[in-house]
Structure formats: C-alpha cells, structure tokens
N, C-alpha and C positions, 0 to 999 in steps of 0.2 A: 248514822244519823239520831239526832235529838228525839226522844219520845215525846208525844203531845202531852200536855198537860191540861188538866182540868181543875178547875178550883169551884167546889161544892160549898155553898152557903146555906147552911139549913139547920134548924134548932130541932127538928123532929126526927127520931131516932128510926122511926120505922120507913120514913121517907128516905132517909139516908141508906138503908138497908136496900130498899126498892132501888135507887140509882144504882148503888154498888152490884146487885144483881143482874141489871139490865145491861151495864157496861161490861161485866163478864162475859154476856153473849157475843159482845163483838169480836169479832177476829182481828182486833188492831190492840198494838200495843199502846199503853198510856201512863200517865203518872196522875193520880189522884190526890189531891190536898183537900180536907174538909176543914171548915169553920163553923162555929154554932151561932155565930152572929157577925153583923157587919164590922165591930170593932175588931174581932180576932182576925176575920179576912184582911182587914188593912195591915194589921200587924203582921200578917204572912207576907202580904205584897211587899211591904217596907222592909222586911228584913233582908239585910245585903248579904247575909250568909246562906239564906235560900235563893235569893236572886231569880224569883218567880214571877214571869210575864206568862199568864197561862192563855193557852189558844182559846179556852172558852170559860166562862163563869156561868155555872147554873146558880142561880139565886132566889130564894124565898123573900117574900115581902113581909111576912109578918114573923118578926123575931123580936126577941128582948135587947136591951142596952142599945143597939142602931138597926134599925129595920132596912129592907132593901132598897126603898126610895132613898133614904139617907144615906146610904152606902154609895148607890148609883151616882148620887150628887156629887159625891166626895172624889169618887173616880172618875168623873167626866170633868171635873177640874182639874185632874192632874196629868201632865203632859204624856207621863209614861203610860198611863192606863186608859186614858179617854177613848183611845180606838178599840179596846177590847171587845169581844163579842160577848154579850151577856144574854142568855136565857131567862126569863122570870119562869119559875115553876112554883104556884100559888094556890091556896085555897081560895083565895080572894077573888069574887066576882065582881068588886066594885069598878064601876066604870071611872073613878077618879083615880084610882091606882093603875088601872090601866093608861089612861091617859097621861099620867105623869110618868109612868115607866118609858110609854113612847117617846114622849117629848124629850127623854134623856138618852135617847139612840139605842133602844134593845133590839136584839136580833130576833127574838120571839118570844110569845105569851102563852104559856101552857098552865090551864087550869086542872090542878089536880082533884083527883075524886075524894069527897068528903066522907063518903061511906066506907068506913074499914072493914064491914062483912063482905063487901064486894072485892076481895082481896084479887081474884082473877082479873077483873076488870081494870083494877089499880094496877096490877102488874102488866097486863096487856097494853094498857095507855103509856105506860112509861118505857116499855120495849119499843113500841112503834116511834115514840119520840126519840129514844136514842138511835135506833136503827136509821131513821130518816135524816135527823139533823147532825148528829153527832159522828155517825160513820162517815159523812163527809169532810165534817172538819179534822176528824183523827187520821184520815187517810188522805187529809191535803187535796180533795177534790174541790173543784170550783161549784159554785151554788147552780 
C-alpha cells in the first residue's frame, strides 16, 4: 500500500522542525515533501518524475516569491490539484487572509504561536493539530 504523502510549504526553519517533530510522534508511515514557497511547491507538484498528488498540504501564508493565497489560487484552477486537502498554518490573524483562504476551499486554518519563548506551547499546539487532523488523513479515516 502506498504511503500517505504530505507537502509542507513553509519558509520558517523552526516551523518546519516543529511539524517534522510532531509527525514523528504519529504511529503512521508517510512521505514528507518540503517547499520553501509557492513557486517551489508548484515545481514539485508539476514534476512528472516525482508524480506527487499529496494527501494533504500544510501551507503557510506569509512567504517570499509566491505566498500561500497566491499558491492556493493557482492549484484551485488546476484540475489535477483543485480537490487537494489544504490546511493553512500561519502567524497571520488577518481576517482578510482567512476569508480569502476559506473562499479557496481550505480544510482548516491554524494560527501558529508568535512567541518563540513559549516553545512548549508551540510544540503542544502543533502536536494537537497533527494528532487530530493528520492522523485521520494518514490513516485514511473519514472525518
């Protein structure tokens, strides 16, 4: 059976490490692909040698070159990717960002902690998200 795949689109190294740590705690096998912005993510998705149709995308909004909203607009217009499950993970609490993302059919919107001195809380919130949402997806459970 094919391992579930996750595409993480995130430009912050600490957030990438946080997601990786949380995923390792799951008792599921998966493949993780990482892109640092929307342009890199599109290259991965469109690379015929990789052939990636991820089970879930974890997407930051505030990134250089192509932000999360721009990336979402592109994939929602592509017949191969328009139905992908996308969870926004962002520090942005802007109402407009959330509204735009929801109009583009996201599966969830998680606000990341801003305070890096609260590493325990940061880690706990990421673990809770991964345990609740990603465990179901990776184990192919219905919502």
